[in-house]
C-alpha distance (Angstrom), angle and dihedral (degrees) to the residues before:
residue distance angle dihedral
M1 . . .
N2 3.81 . .
A3 3.82 126.9 .
D4 3.82 94.1 -99.5
E5 3.82 92.0 53.5
I6 3.81 91.1 47.8
D7 3.80 91.3 50.1
A8 3.81 91.1 48.2
Q9 3.81 91.0 52.6
I10 3.82 91.0 46.7
R11 3.81 90.0 52.2
A12 3.82 90.6 47.9
I13 3.82 92.0 52.1
A14 3.80 90.6 45.3
A15 3.80 91.4 52.1
E16 3.81 93.5 44.6
R17 3.79 93.0 49.7
R18 3.81 95.2 36.0
L19 3.79 91.0 -122.8
P20 3.83 111.0 -169.0
P21 3.82 110.9 -100.2
S22 3.81 92.0 -120.8
H23 3.81 90.8 58.8
L24 3.79 92.4 45.7
E25 3.81 89.1 52.4
R26 3.81 91.6 49.6
W27 3.80 91.1 48.6
L28 3.79 91.9 49.9
A29 3.82 90.3 46.6
M30 3.81 91.3 61.5
D31 3.78 119.9 101.5
Q32 3.81 113.9 -89.9
P33 3.85 97.1 -101.6
S34 3.82 90.0 49.8
R35 3.81 93.0 48.6
A36 3.80 89.6 50.2
A37 3.81 94.3 46.3
M38 3.81 91.6 49.5
L39 3.80 90.3 48.0
E40 3.80 90.5 52.3
I41 3.82 92.0 50.3
A42 3.82 92.0 46.1
N43 3.81 90.9 51.6
T44 3.81 97.3 39.9
L45 3.80 94.7 49.4
R46 3.82 95.2 31.1
L47 3.79 90.0 -131.8
R48 3.79 114.3 -152.6
T49 3.80 120.2 -134.6
G50 3.80 96.3 -92.4
Q51 3.78 92.0 45.1
L52 3.79 90.9 48.8
V53 3.81 91.4 50.3
A54 3.81 92.1 47.5
A55 3.80 92.0 46.7
L56 3.81 93.3 48.9
D57 3.81 92.2 47.8
T58 3.79 94.9 46.3
L59 3.80 94.3 42.9
E60 3.79 90.7 51.9
E61 3.82 91.5 49.8
I62 3.80 92.1 49.6
A63 3.80 92.8 46.2
V64 3.81 92.0 51.1
R65 3.81 94.0 45.9
E66 3.80 94.7 45.4
H67 3.84 95.3 38.5
V68 3.80 91.8 -126.3
T69 3.78 136.2 116.0
V70 3.78 124.5 -95.6
A71 3.81 86.9 -114.3
A72 3.82 89.1 58.8
V73 3.80 91.0 51.3
L74 3.82 91.0 48.9
D75 3.81 88.5 49.9
H76 3.82 89.9 62.5
P77 3.84 108.0 126.4
E78 3.81 94.0 -121.1
I79 3.82 92.2 49.4
R80 3.82 90.6 49.6
R81 3.80 90.3 48.3
I82 3.81 91.5 52.3
S83 3.79 93.3 48.7
R84 3.80 93.1 48.9
R85 3.77 102.4 40.4
S86 3.77 123.9 100.4
G87 3.75 122.6 -103.5
S88 3.73 137.7 81.5
A89 3.79 119.5 -38.4
P90 3.84 92.5 -124.9
S91 3.81 92.7 54.4
R92 3.81 91.3 46.3
A93 3.83 90.5 47.7
S94 3.79 89.4 52.3
A95 3.81 90.6 48.6
L96 3.81 89.5 50.0
L97 3.80 92.3 54.4
E98 3.80 91.0 46.0
Q99 3.81 90.7 51.4
L100 3.81 91.7 47.1
R101 3.82 89.5 52.4
A102 3.81 89.1 50.0
L103 3.81 89.9 52.5
R104 3.80 91.8 45.4
Y105 3.79 95.5 45.5
P106 3.81 106.9 30.3
L107 3.82 94.2 164.2
L108 3.81 90.8 53.0
K109 3.80 89.7 50.6
E110 3.81 90.7 49.1
M111 3.81 91.1 50.3
Q112 3.82 91.3 48.6
D113 3.80 90.2 50.6
D114 3.81 91.1 48.4
L115 3.80 91.4 50.2
R116 3.81 92.8 47.9
A117 3.81 89.3 50.4
E118 3.82 90.5 51.2
V119 3.81 91.3 49.7
S120 3.80 91.2 48.0
A121 3.82 91.6 48.1
L122 3.81 89.9 57.8
N123 3.80 88.5 67.7
L124 3.79 91.7 -157.1
P125 3.80 119.1 -164.8
R126 3.78 122.2 -105.7
G127 3.75 110.4 -82.4
I128 3.81 94.3 47.8
S129 3.76 119.5 88.0
L130 3.78 129.8 177.5
D131 3.78 119.4 -154.1
L132 3.78 117.5 -160.2
P133 3.80 116.3 -152.8
K134 3.79 114.7 -93.9
E135 3.81 111.2 -100.4
L136 3.81 86.4 -5.5
G137 3.80 86.6 -84.3
S138 3.78 90.4 149.8
D139 3.78 138.6 34.2
E140 3.79 93.7 -132.2
L141 3.77 125.2 112.1
T142 3.79 116.9 -156.8
V143 3.80 116.3 -146.9
S144 3.81 116.1 -167.5
L145 3.77 128.1 -169.6
R146 3.82 124.6 -161.0
V147 3.77 111.3 -165.4
R148 3.79 137.9 161.7
S149 3.79 101.1 -172.3
G150 3.75 143.2 27.1
A151 3.79 90.8 -110.3
E152 3.79 90.8 53.3
L153 3.81 90.3 49.5
A154 3.81 90.9 51.0
H155 3.83 90.5 49.3
L156 3.83 92.9 51.0
L157 3.81 93.7 45.7
E158 3.81 89.7 51.5
A159 3.80 89.7 49.6
L160 3.80 90.1 51.6
D161 3.79 90.4 49.5
R162 3.82 90.9 51.7
K163 3.81 89.1 51.1
R164 3.81 94.5 46.4
A165 3.83 95.0 115.2
G166 3.81 92.5 52.0
L167 3.79 92.2 45.5
T168 3.79 90.2 50.0
R169 3.79 90.3 50.6
I170 3.84 90.2 53.1
V171 3.81 92.7 48.2
E172 3.81 90.5 49.4
M173 3.80 90.8 48.9
L174 3.81 88.8 52.8
G175 3.79 88.8 50.7
G176 3.80 91.3 53.4
K177 3.78 97.7 -103.9
R178 3.78 117.7 135.4
E179 3.76 129.6 -171.9
K180 3.81 114.8 -95.8
N181 3.80 93.8 -108.4
E182 3.84 90.6 56.2
I183 3.82 95.3 58.1
């Protein structure tokens, strides 16, 4: 497919999805391999307008920071895996955006992984769930209990008390505090 055909398809997608003109201009300003790679992803995953905007913004940020093209970012093994795997287009589009955020914010991804590992290490009994804030946009940890009897409630509260040190560590991690040996 030549550059004019790629640009025509990009304009068609932009019109169909009512892509903001500024994002269309940025997409068309990319080098030809990047425009084509983004077009392929947009078509393969049937990105909706918001997803397309988020992907374009994040891809541009990664490309600038890493001094690479958008095509190079989209050629990342994990991105290729997401675009080629089976499953619904919406779930793959969501996975794409999550992976792009991980590439854009590697320290955030590392912190999320550390927190998930801490939660998993607590090995809490069924009936207790911990919810970490989305995108670590808050320093609050939500603890939920699901009980059907007073005895079950007592058991879960005792389990929480036994895990107090681990829970405190997670809350402090959310608040930005690290242990001395991590600094």
